[in-house]
N, C-alpha and C positions, 0 to 999 in steps of 0.2 A: 901645387899638388903634384904628386909624381906617379909614374906608372907603378912602381913599387907599392905605393900606398893602396892604389886600387887592387893590385894583384893580392896583397895581403887581405884586405878587407873582403875579397871575393872568397878567398880561401877559408878565413875565419868565419865570415857571417853568412856567406852565400851570395851567389850572382844577383839575386833579385832583392837583397836586403835594402832598405832606403838608405842606409848609411854607405853602402857600396855604391849605389846609384848616384849619390850625392858626391862621392868621391870622384866619380866619373865626369859629373857636371863640372866639377872643380878643375880637373885636369883638362877638360875642354876649354874652360876659360882661360887657363894659363897658355894652352896652346894657340888660342885666338890672338894672343899678344906676340907670337912669333911668326914672322912673315911666312915661313915655309910650313907652318902648322895648321893653316886655316882649313884645309881640305880634311884632314884628319879631325880636327877639333869639331868640324861640322857633322862628321859621322857619328863621333862620340856623343856629342851633345844630343843629336836626333834620337839615337837609340836609347840613351839614358832618360830622356824625356819621355818617350813612349813607355818605357818600363815603370817610371815613377807614376804616370797617369793610370797605369794598369794595378800597380801595387797600392797607391795611396788614394787614387782617385783624381780625376781631371782638376777638380777645384780646391785640392788639398793646398795648403799654404807654401809646402815645400815643392810642390809641382808647379804652382803659379810663379814662384820665385826662379826656379830653373828656367821655365818657360820665357819669362821676362828678363832673365839675366840679371836679377836682383841677387846680390851676395852679402846679405847682412852680417854673416858669421865669418865669411872669409876675407872680407875687404877691410884691411886695417893698415895704418901705417906702423912701421916698425918703430919700437921704442929706443930712445938712446940708450947706450949701455953706461 
């Protein structure tokens, strides 16, 4: 996920829309894979998780998945062309 996706989701859907928040969680997950991205990833992830808990509820499946770093929809192997 990239910053442009997060920016567009926020513009079109709003800052607190669940899909915008999930895009932030996905961006944080990608940044965690980059050595220099861990600090920023932690900040983005924490902010998005708090917002998801507020918007969807603490025990909502998407909030739990974000908190536990479960990426059922984002984690996939590229298909050969």
